[in-house]
C-alpha positions as CSV (number, residue, x, y, z in Angstrom):
1,X,38.9,179.9,-70.8
2,X,35.6,178.0,-70.3
3,X,35.0,174.3,-69.9
4,X,32.9,172.5,-72.5
5,X,30.4,171.6,-69.8
6,X,30.0,175.2,-68.8
7,X,29.4,176.2,-72.4
8,X,26.8,173.5,-72.8
9,X,25.0,174.7,-69.7
10,X,25.0,178.3,-70.9
11,X,23.7,177.4,-74.3
12,X,20.9,175.3,-72.8
13,X,19.9,178.2,-70.5
14,X,20.2,180.7,-73.4
15,X,17.9,178.6,-75.6
16,X,15.4,178.3,-72.8
17,X,15.6,182.1,-72.3
18,X,14.9,182.7,-76.0
19,X,11.8,180.5,-75.8
20,X,10.6,181.6,-72.3
21,X,12.4,184.7,-71.0
22,X,13.1,184.7,-67.3
23,X,11.9,181.1,-66.6
24,X,14.5,179.1,-64.6
25,X,15.4,175.5,-65.5
26,X,15.3,172.8,-62.8
27,X,18.2,170.6,-61.9
28,X,16.1,167.5,-62.8
29,X,15.6,168.8,-66.3
30,X,19.3,169.7,-66.6
31,X,20.5,166.3,-65.4
32,X,18.4,164.8,-68.3
33,X,20.1,167.0,-70.8
34,X,23.7,166.8,-69.5
35,X,25.7,163.7,-68.8
36,X,26.9,164.8,-65.3
37,X,26.5,163.6,-61.8
38,X,24.6,165.9,-59.4
39,X,27.9,167.1,-57.8
40,X,29.5,167.8,-61.2
41,X,26.4,169.7,-62.2
42,X,26.3,171.8,-59.0
43,X,30.0,172.5,-59.1
44,X,29.7,173.9,-62.7
45,X,26.6,175.9,-61.7
46,X,28.2,177.4,-58.6
47,X,31.1,178.5,-60.8
48,X,28.8,180.1,-63.4
49,X,26.8,181.8,-60.6
50,X,29.9,183.1,-58.9
51,X,31.1,184.6,-62.3
52,X,27.7,186.2,-62.8
53,X,26.7,184.2,-65.9
54,X,23.7,182.6,-64.2
55,X,21.4,183.1,-61.3
56,X,21.3,180.0,-59.1
57,X,18.7,179.1,-56.5
58,X,19.4,176.1,-54.3
59,X,16.7,174.2,-52.5
60,X,16.8,171.6,-49.8
61,X,18.2,168.3,-51.0
62,X,19.6,167.8,-54.5
63,X,17.5,170.4,-56.2
64,X,18.2,173.8,-57.7
65,X,17.0,176.1,-60.5
66,X,19.1,178.3,-62.7
67,X,18.5,181.0,-65.3
68,X,21.0,182.8,-67.5
69,X,21.9,186.5,-66.8
70,X,22.5,189.2,-69.4
71,X,26.3,188.6,-68.8
72,X,25.8,184.9,-69.6
73,X,23.8,185.8,-72.8
74,X,26.6,188.0,-74.0
75,X,29.1,185.1,-73.5
76,X,27.0,182.7,-75.5
77,X,26.5,185.3,-78.3
78,X,30.3,185.9,-78.4
79,X,31.0,182.2,-78.6
80,X,28.5,181.8,-81.4
81,X,30.0,184.7,-83.3
82,X,33.5,183.3,-83.2
């Protein structure tokens, strides 16, 4: 269903949203938390964005920000409840 990396990303964004609702997380911060190359990170984020789990804002160069959507929050809650 979901890749482990995508679940980790959703959980990180969920935890941030619990602490600071609506605040996006930068790609630099995410690269520090996840053991992925920029291309792997962006590929996973584009998938999650296309599925409606996150909102992704890409900037010039290798920078982007992301925050979890309500749909993404429900996915994380369902995984935690399993």
